[in-house]
C-alpha positions as CSV (number, residue, x, y, z in Angstrom):
1,M,-122.1,-11.9,167.5
2,D,-126.0,-12.9,168.1
3,I,-128.0,-13.3,170.6
4,E,-129.5,-16.1,170.8
5,Y,-132.7,-16.8,173.7
6,E,-134.4,-20.9,174.0
7,N,-138.0,-18.5,174.5
8,K,-138.3,-15.2,172.9
9,T,-141.3,-14.3,175.0
10,D,-139.0,-15.5,178.5
11,I,-137.9,-12.1,178.2
12,S,-139.2,-8.4,178.6
13,I,-139.4,-5.3,175.1
14,E,-137.0,-3.7,177.6
15,Q,-135.1,-6.6,178.1
16,Q,-135.0,-7.2,173.6
17,T,-134.1,-3.9,173.3
18,A,-131.7,-3.3,175.7
19,L,-130.0,-6.6,175.0
20,I,-130.0,-5.5,170.9
21,E,-128.0,-1.6,172.8
22,I,-125.4,-4.2,173.7
23,E,-125.5,-6.1,170.6
24,A,-124.9,-3.1,168.6
25,L,-121.9,-1.5,170.8
26,D,-120.4,-4.5,171.1
27,H,-119.7,-4.8,167.1
28,K,-119.0,-1.1,167.7
29,L,-116.5,-1.7,170.1
30,L,-115.0,-4.3,168.2
31,Q,-114.3,-2.5,165.0
32,H,-112.8,0.1,166.7
33,F,-110.7,-2.1,167.8
34,H,-110.5,-4.6,164.4
35,N,-106.8,-4.3,164.3
36,I,-105.5,-4.2,167.8
37,I,-107.4,-7.3,169.2
38,K,-106.3,-11.0,168.3
39,L,-107.5,-13.8,168.7
40,Q,-104.9,-16.3,170.0
41,P,-106.5,-20.2,169.9
42,S,-103.7,-21.5,172.2
43,L,-104.9,-19.1,175.1
44,T,-108.5,-21.5,175.8
45,R,-110.5,-20.9,178.7
46,Q,-108.9,-23.6,180.9
47,L,-105.8,-21.9,180.3
48,V,-106.7,-17.8,181.0
49,S,-109.3,-19.6,184.3
50,F,-108.9,-21.6,187.2
51,Q,-109.3,-24.5,185.8
52,A,-106.5,-25.4,184.6
53,N,-105.2,-25.5,188.7
54,K,-107.7,-28.1,189.8
55,P,-104.8,-30.7,189.4
56,R,-102.2,-28.9,190.1
57,P,-101.5,-29.6,194.1
58,S,-101.4,-26.7,196.4
59,Y,-103.2,-24.4,193.4
60,R,-106.5,-26.9,193.8
61,W,-106.8,-26.1,198.2
62,Y,-109.3,-23.4,197.0
63,K,-111.5,-22.6,194.4
64,Y,-111.2,-18.9,193.8
65,K,-113.7,-18.4,190.1
66,E,-111.7,-15.3,189.2
67,A,-107.8,-16.4,189.3
68,F,-106.0,-16.4,186.4
69,S,-104.5,-20.4,186.4
70,A,-100.9,-20.7,187.2
71,S,-100.0,-21.5,183.6
72,L,-101.2,-18.3,182.0
73,I,-99.4,-17.1,184.1
74,E,-96.1,-19.2,183.2
75,H,-97.0,-19.2,179.4
76,L,-96.6,-15.6,179.9
77,L,-93.5,-15.1,182.0
78,S,-91.3,-17.3,179.4
79,K,-93.3,-15.4,176.2
80,Y,-92.1,-12.1,177.5
81,G,-89.3,-13.4,178.7
82,I,-90.2,-12.0,182.4
């Protein structure tokens, strides 16, 4: 994963160095867990975030950006037979 910047002059050398270090650590972490981490295309951003709750009655009363969608919970309960 490469970190792209619109204008590299907008960030300081320290910030650039920190971002490069973060990118290297991220790559190292991905390499360490490459055989464990699996992409699930069915788990879209909308499904795993609160966005999927927006059209559902009673879930849209209050926006809670850290919430999971009700659909994700239903999906996981069904998938694992809980």
